[in-house]
ZATIMI-439446 format. One line per field, with one value per residue (C-alpha): residue number from 0; y negated, z negated, x. Coordinates in Angstrom, 3 decimals, decimal comma. Layout:
% ZATIMI-439446
pos <- c(NUM	...)
py <- c(Y	...)
pz <- c(Z	...)
px <- c(X	...)
% end
This chain:
% ZATIMI-439446
pos <- c(0	1	2	3	4	5	6	7	8	9	10	11	12	13	14	15	16	17	18	19	20	21	22	23	24	25	26	27	28	29	30	31	32	33	34	35	36	37	38	39	40	41	42	43	44	45	46	47	48	49	50	51	52	53	54	55	56	57	58	59	60	61	62	63	64	65	66	67	68	69	70	71	72	73	74	75	76	77	78	79	80	81	82	83	84	85	86	87	88	89	90	91	92	93	94	95	96	97	98	99	100	101	102	103	104	105	106	107	108	109	110	111	112	113	114	115	116	117	118	119	120	121	122	123	124	125	126	127	128	129	130	131	132	133	134	135	136	137	138	139	140	141	142	143	144	145	146	147	148	149	150	151	152	153	154	155	156	157	158	159	160	161	162	163	164	165	166	167	168	169	170	171	172	173	174	175	176	177	178	179	180	181	182	183	184	185	186	187	188	189	190	191	192	193	194	195	196	197	198	199	200	201	202	203	204	205	206	207	208	209	210	211	212	213	214	215	216	217	218	219	220	221	222	223	224	225	226	227	228	229	230	231	232	233	234	235	236	237	238	239	240	241	242	243	244	245	246	247	248	249	250	251	252	253	254	255	256	257	258	259	260	261	262	263	264	265	266	267	268	269	270	271	272	273	274	275	276	277	278	279	280	281	282	283	284	285	286	287	288	289	290	291	292	293	294	295	296	297	298	299	300	301	302	303	304	305	306	307	308	309	310	311	312	313	314	315	316	317	318	319	320	321	322	323	324	325	326	327	328	329	330	331	332	333	334	335	336	337	338	339	340	341	342	343	344	345	346	347	348	349	350	351	352	353	354	355	356	357	358	359	360	361	362	363	364	365	366	367	368	369	370	371	372	373	374	375	376	377	378	379	380	381	382	383	384	385	386	387	388	389	390	391	392	393	394	395	396	397	398	399	400	401	402	403	404	405	406	407	408	409	410	411	412	413	414	415	416	417	418	419	420	421	422	423	424	425	426	427	428	429	430	431	432	433	434	435	436	437	438	439	440	441	442	443	444	445	446	447	448	449	450	451	452	453	454	455	456)
py <- c(-25,925	-22,244	-19,931	-20,134	-23,913	-23,908	-20,885	-19,579	-17,121	-19,732	-20,848	-18,048	-18,270	-22,035	-21,727	-19,449	-21,905	-25,009	-24,713	-24,695	-27,427	-29,636	-28,946	-29,797	-33,042	-33,956	-33,399	-35,574	-38,366	-38,459	-39,678	-43,477	-43,309	-46,811	-47,639	-51,025	-52,684	-52,033	-49,024	-50,902	-49,056	-49,426	-47,343	-44,646	-42,384	-41,938	-41,511	-38,979	-37,096	-37,034	-35,951	-33,041	-31,924	-31,956	-29,829	-27,339	-27,238	-26,526	-23,782	-22,263	-22,271	-20,188	-22,888	-21,794	-24,115	-27,511	-30,499	-34,274	-37,480	-39,945	-43,529	-46,641	-48,286	-45,719	-42,994	-39,503	-38,146	-34,443	-32,293	-28,620	-25,867	-22,471	-20,701	-19,377	-16,074	-15,808	-17,994	-19,762	-23,546	-25,860	-28,118	-30,989	-31,987	-35,535	-37,067	-39,525	-39,138	-42,790	-44,850	-48,453	-50,431	-49,973	-53,667	-54,950	-51,939	-53,330	-52,792	-49,033	-46,945	-44,338	-44,531	-44,797	-42,227	-39,659	-37,577	-37,805	-35,693	-36,976	-36,688	-34,518	-36,799	-37,005	-40,556	-41,897	-43,847	-41,777	-39,199	-40,140	-42,058	-39,707	-36,998	-34,876	-34,986	-33,515	-30,772	-30,287	-29,214	-27,127	-25,483	-24,576	-22,906	-21,021	-19,631	-17,862	-16,914	-19,078	-17,282	-19,421	-18,319	-21,212	-22,768	-25,502	-28,621	-30,984	-34,618	-36,133	-39,575	-41,698	-45,290	-45,528	-48,075	-50,670	-50,753	-47,525	-47,477	-44,130	-46,133	-46,791	-43,352	-40,908	-42,582	-42,067	-38,344	-37,145	-33,516	-33,516	-34,379	-32,245	-30,416	-29,539	-31,171	-33,726	-33,773	-37,073	-36,318	-39,889	-40,222	-38,759	-38,821	-41,924	-41,027	-38,004	-34,887	-36,029	-34,310	-37,047	-37,387	-40,832	-41,440	-45,106	-47,571	-51,296	-53,090	-56,447	-59,651	-62,816	-66,385	-69,437	-72,818	-76,095	-79,778	-82,939	-86,299	-88,725	-89,099	-88,695	-89,105	-92,456	-94,094	-93,046	-96,411	-98,355	-95,904	-93,368	-93,545	-94,323	-92,487	-88,912	-86,453	-83,203	-81,130	-82,386	-81,573	-78,091	-77,376	-78,449	-76,089	-73,153	-73,721	-73,177	-69,484	-68,473	-69,381	-70,304	-66,601	-65,803	-63,935	-64,458	-66,953	-66,450	-65,449	-62,104	-60,252	-56,808	-55,994	-52,913	-51,240	-48,549	-45,271	-43,125	-43,011	-46,048	-47,348	-48,641	-52,352	-51,538	-49,264	-51,934	-54,559	-52,272	-51,457	-55,096	-56,284	-58,976	-61,390	-60,714	-62,440	-63,490	-62,555	-60,498	-62,243	-61,763	-60,091	-56,706	-53,247	-52,929	-50,533	-53,004	-55,805	-53,919	-51,350	-51,890	-55,662	-58,456	-60,063	-63,274	-64,078	-67,115	-65,339	-68,413	-72,174	-74,842	-77,363	-79,715	-78,451	-80,122	-80,455	-83,321	-84,479	-87,942	-90,329	-89,841	-88,877	-85,428	-85,622	-81,896	-78,768	-75,091	-71,883	-68,202	-66,483	-62,687	-61,064	-57,475	-56,064	-53,242	-50,006	-49,924	-53,536	-54,370	-56,510	-58,649	-59,448	-60,288	-62,498	-64,349	-64,886	-66,327	-68,519	-69,809	-70,686	-72,614	-74,370	-75,532	-77,406	-81,069	-81,648	-85,414	-85,613	-83,733	-80,791	-77,728	-75,745	-72,023	-69,498	-65,750	-63,616	-59,865	-57,442	-53,826	-51,378	-49,738	-46,207	-44,650	-40,861	-38,700	-36,435	-33,964	-31,436	-27,991	-29,238	-31,676	-28,904	-26,668	-29,491	-30,340	-26,691	-26,382	-29,508	-28,623	-25,189	-26,623	-29,240	-27,418	-30,456	-31,843	-33,581	-37,306	-39,700	-43,101	-45,681	-47,845	-51,454	-50,639	-49,753	-46,699	-47,814	-44,351	-42,947	-45,142	-44,275	-40,557	-40,952	-42,676	-40,188	-37,114	-38,304	-34,789	-34,084	-34,340	-36,453	-35,621	-37,812	-36,362	-35,592	-35,470	-39,006	-40,871	-44,450	-45,039	-43,756	-47,188	-46,687	-49,547	-50,647	-49,887	-46,565	-44,807	-41,345	-38,222	-36,170	-32,574	-31,313	-33,391	-32,250	-28,605	-28,948	-30,709	-27,790	-25,380	-27,552	-27,596	-23,839	-23,231	-25,581	-23,627	-20,401	-21,776	-23,453	-20,288	-18,279	-20,799	-21,286	-18,006	-17,024	-14,634	-13,023)
pz <- c(-33,480	-34,354	-34,348	-38,133	-38,101	-35,463	-35,419	-32,636	-29,833	-27,586	-29,797	-28,987	-25,272	-25,217	-27,168	-24,428	-21,760	-23,274	-21,707	-18,247	-19,104	-20,332	-17,133	-15,077	-17,008	-16,259	-12,546	-12,613	-14,565	-12,000	-9,354	-9,617	-8,620	-9,636	-8,245	-6,921	-5,598	-1,930	-1,955	-0,235	1,896	-0,612	-3,200	-0,889	-0,636	-4,398	-5,007	-2,178	-3,684	-7,085	-5,439	-3,704	-6,923	-8,793	-6,017	-6,411	-10,173	-9,739	-7,198	-9,530	-12,314	-10,202	-8,612	-5,102	-4,147	-3,659	-1,861	-1,753	-1,920	0,665	-0,325	1,550	0,422	-2,311	-3,257	-2,646	-5,165	-5,883	-6,422	-7,302	-8,611	-10,273	-10,248	-13,617	-14,474	-13,980	-16,423	-17,664	-18,151	-16,087	-17,504	-15,431	-16,280	-15,363	-15,184	-13,191	-11,756	-11,143	-13,656	-14,790	-13,854	-16,087	-16,964	-18,083	-17,575	-19,897	-22,829	-22,275	-24,391	-21,615	-17,880	-17,442	-14,647	-16,462	-19,003	-22,029	-25,116	-28,486	-32,042	-31,059	-28,284	-24,510	-23,273	-19,808	-17,896	-17,565	-20,194	-22,272	-19,720	-18,251	-16,772	-19,917	-19,904	-16,406	-17,764	-20,651	-18,021	-16,137	-19,329	-20,445	-17,084	-17,348	-20,710	-18,876	-15,818	-13,692	-14,823	-17,640	-19,438	-17,967	-14,548	-13,970	-11,850	-11,645	-10,547	-10,619	-9,105	-8,234	-8,768	-12,253	-13,427	-10,776	-10,177	-8,525	-6,010	-7,569	-10,248	-7,931	-6,268	-8,748	-8,480	-4,700	-4,893	-8,338	-7,235	-6,907	-10,599	-11,917	-15,069	-18,526	-20,086	-18,846	-20,527	-19,964	-20,484	-21,001	-24,774	-27,874	-31,641	-33,737	-35,350	-34,975	-36,640	-36,736	-34,173	-32,658	-30,405	-28,904	-28,894	-27,886	-25,444	-25,824	-22,865	-21,577	-19,981	-18,955	-18,082	-16,766	-18,400	-16,706	-16,802	-15,029	-16,720	-14,586	-10,937	-11,902	-14,800	-16,531	-18,687	-22,283	-23,623	-21,509	-21,508	-24,320	-27,099	-24,801	-21,534	-22,088	-22,335	-20,587	-22,450	-25,872	-24,981	-23,778	-26,962	-29,067	-27,115	-27,425	-31,171	-31,654	-30,771	-34,049	-37,691	-39,978	-40,527	-36,827	-36,741	-33,594	-34,016	-30,726	-31,705	-30,516	-29,979	-31,539	-34,532	-36,723	-39,406	-38,062	-39,920	-38,158	-38,598	-38,029	-38,343	-41,648	-41,700	-41,933	-38,882	-36,993	-37,868	-36,532	-33,353	-32,669	-33,726	-35,938	-37,192	-40,787	-43,418	-41,128	-41,919	-39,513	-37,786	-38,923	-41,857	-42,474	-41,643	-39,085	-36,909	-36,929	-35,786	-32,947	-31,845	-32,982	-32,999	-30,512	-29,836	-27,886	-26,397	-24,382	-21,643	-19,602	-19,858	-17,385	-19,338	-18,580	-19,600	-22,536	-20,569	-18,209	-19,937	-19,010	-21,128	-19,396	-20,313	-18,805	-16,208	-15,652	-17,814	-17,321	-19,340	-18,935	-21,846	-22,240	-24,405	-25,653	-26,867	-28,872	-26,815	-26,744	-25,722	-22,121	-20,681	-18,655	-21,807	-23,686	-20,860	-20,835	-24,598	-24,331	-21,404	-23,301	-26,287	-24,195	-22,023	-25,153	-26,396	-25,868	-26,835	-26,822	-25,392	-22,229	-20,421	-19,494	-16,288	-17,117	-14,319	-14,865	-14,112	-14,258	-16,502	-17,481	-19,226	-22,476	-23,491	-26,629	-26,690	-27,979	-30,364	-31,517	-28,663	-28,473	-26,645	-29,441	-31,996	-30,001	-29,548	-33,250	-34,017	-31,252	-32,197	-35,886	-35,003	-32,858	-35,375	-38,575	-39,882	-39,723	-36,465	-36,722	-34,392	-33,207	-30,550	-28,466	-27,445	-24,006	-21,079	-18,836	-16,333	-14,774	-18,033	-17,808	-14,120	-14,869	-17,688	-15,332	-12,506	-14,745	-17,676	-19,080	-19,434	-22,776	-22,402	-24,504	-24,652	-26,132	-25,025	-25,596	-26,613	-29,912	-31,083	-31,243	-27,742	-26,238	-23,152	-20,636	-22,645	-22,739	-24,287	-23,629	-25,125	-25,830	-28,935	-28,010	-30,920	-29,900	-26,292	-27,334	-29,725	-27,055	-24,653	-27,417	-28,169	-24,587	-24,190	-27,520	-26,486	-23,279	-25,276	-28,035	-25,659	-23,553	-26,656	-27,525	-24,067	-22,339	-20,171	-19,905	-23,151)
px <- c(23,181	22,883	19,914	19,815	19,429	16,698	14,420	12,279	12,784	14,414	17,311	19,768	18,991	19,548	22,792	24,121	22,952	24,534	28,021	26,479	23,976	26,824	28,763	25,662	25,271	28,893	28,293	25,180	26,867	29,683	27,210	26,615	22,964	21,865	18,433	17,390	14,263	13,679	16,032	18,888	21,397	24,238	22,335	21,032	24,047	24,470	20,752	20,534	23,470	21,757	18,518	20,269	21,922	18,600	17,105	19,966	19,435	15,732	16,368	18,939	16,352	13,982	11,831	10,868	8,005	9,631	8,135	8,402	6,425	7,685	7,015	8,156	11,396	11,901	14,309	12,897	10,396	10,815	7,740	7,902	5,692	5,888	2,512	1,453	-0,191	-3,963	-5,812	-2,705	-2,730	-0,568	2,140	3,559	7,142	8,219	11,670	13,768	17,252	18,176	20,116	20,527	23,660	26,712	27,001	30,396	32,663	35,347	32,948	32,908	35,285	35,462	34,669	30,878	30,790	32,893	30,973	33,253	32,591	33,764	32,471	29,520	28,260	28,571	29,168	28,414	25,799	22,644	23,566	20,517	18,445	17,631	19,839	19,930	16,127	16,080	18,318	15,891	13,359	15,915	17,151	13,631	12,984	16,283	15,183	12,355	14,461	12,185	9,008	7,585	4,417	2,405	2,044	4,616	4,587	7,544	7,688	11,179	11,622	14,615	13,531	12,044	14,601	13,785	10,046	9,023	6,144	5,216	3,373	0,416	0,437	-1,197	-4,607	-4,552	-3,676	-4,747	-4,816	-1,019	-0,696	-3,550	-2,424	-3,603	-0,548	1,971	5,387	7,205	10,875	12,061	11,993	13,610	13,985	13,431	16,767	19,045	17,695	14,061	11,777	9,662	6,642	6,067	2,322	2,052	3,572	2,953	1,434	2,590	1,360	3,133	2,217	4,066	3,421	4,280	3,489	4,610	4,409	6,442	7,347	10,990	13,446	13,343	16,026	15,373	16,515	14,038	11,117	11,645	9,058	6,127	6,778	5,472	8,360	7,422	10,004	8,893	5,285	6,241	8,198	5,226	2,985	5,367	5,642	1,884	2,110	3,831	3,420	6,303	7,153	7,188	3,860	1,781	-1,065	-2,982	-6,549	-7,919	-4,646	-4,933	-2,749	-3,114	-1,002	1,343	0,834	3,437	7,191	9,363	12,892	14,107	14,939	18,640	18,383	16,488	19,090	21,808	19,882	18,979	22,445	20,930	23,568	24,562	22,440	19,581	15,970	13,875	11,003	7,410	5,716	4,129	5,396	8,164	6,146	3,277	5,566	7,239	4,619	1,023	0,943	1,628	4,993	5,545	8,930	10,007	11,939	12,802	12,674	13,662	15,718	18,558	22,007	23,702	26,927	26,339	23,163	21,919	19,878	16,547	12,980	12,280	9,492	8,858	9,101	8,300	8,570	7,786	6,079	6,182	3,531	3,800	0,505	-1,030	-1,008	-4,798	-5,465	-6,271	-3,461	-5,862	-7,814	-4,617	-3,372	-6,706	-6,525	-3,024	-4,067	-7,103	-4,939	-2,424	-4,996	-6,804	-3,743	-3,084	0,561	1,153	-2,371	-1,295	-2,869	-0,822	-0,999	-0,977	-0,452	-0,917	2,151	2,692	0,801	1,394	-0,880	0,065	-0,785	-2,197	-2,320	-5,128	-3,257	-5,910	-5,731	-4,105	-1,012	-0,202	-0,642	1,705	4,227	4,319	5,051	7,650	9,571	9,499	10,857	13,655	14,778	13,906	12,028	8,471	7,531	6,854	5,047	6,243	5,459	7,735	7,679	9,046	6,846	6,661	4,003	3,737	2,353	-0,740	-1,075	-0,938	-3,447	-5,890	-5,325	-5,658	-7,767	-8,300	-4,574	-2,805	0,339	3,390	6,498	9,675	13,200	16,923	17,763	17,475	17,065	20,817	21,698	22,572	20,450	20,911	23,953	27,661	28,699	25,407	25,488	23,474	24,183	24,949	22,869	19,834	20,261	20,260	17,332	15,254	15,769	14,744	11,714	10,473	10,923	9,196	6,386	5,763	5,731	3,509	1,069	0,787	-0,029	-2,743	-4,245	-3,425	-0,465	2,443	3,523)
% end
């Protein structure tokens, strides 16, 4: 990217910073900081090393007030602050320094812990999710030599990928997260070259269905046809949740047209790796199917393996059902609606036992405030194209927690990655151009928002 292709006062400064930011990313990628539940000893050394490097990067960017949140069985949470000029607003920058496992290493074209640049991209585990996003924050602070035009808070955690206890913390200490704007640096462009704000996150709810029909397996030749088959009954129940097109049939689940940007069907097929020639599931707009409407997935089913199968009527069956819901629907309400639907069924005349499982709140941003106006301008400046808005079917539970803890804050979600970055998969990569533009965008946002709300010139 050159200054001519992305205007704004920050472009030239970021261009000069990019060699060092790329070198910093390579150093971060070299540390295998995979997080895990319970923060086991085998993960601590690498996560501590990553934590120490992030601290060094912040200090080098001019951050002097650095603290920590100590949570049980968790990697260290970094907090930091740069006071703003009198009357300036405060912007909280969030990120995470832990990474997902590399998976099958033989599927990587280059070593996952070696940042490898080729064809305009940097490959390696954590390049997109989310070490380059940490460097987006660091780079923006470097643009201002550590004296940004607004007050800055930073929260950078090390266990986002594996169920962080930070999720339940903001409500207990809301003053630590108090800000006018929260920038969640864990997102990116819907496709390369398209500046994107993520404004919605689908919520989720799950249930477990089970039934027992016999004391034990019974010979299918002697008893099949009259003895109630638990697996047949379960399959009949599961089939009632979708119509013939694959649209969800459970009454009361919220579904609305999606009016923002979305993937094309061809892009979605590529991203989902849909087998050639197969139709996509459901009807209506793609954004409506994957973001602003419900999706039901059978994520587990207890069934006898085909290899070694015996001729017996199945006496017991169980399945786990995962429900993704509209960002604005309460997950408890959605779970109750799904439970009511299943409990009202009588497959083969049998009753089902439905047990609630985990839930997670979605998030739907209010996009009419001054921070959103400043962000749209900043991203459009950095990319040289109009800013679009999308949602995501994935969950970031901390976003809902921050929204509840600081309800007056505008929450922005953008970053360095894009929809084709292969996060959590082999050959994860960040495009150098997207990386650079995201740093420009965040610096321009701080400048634009300060000019709107008051701060350093």
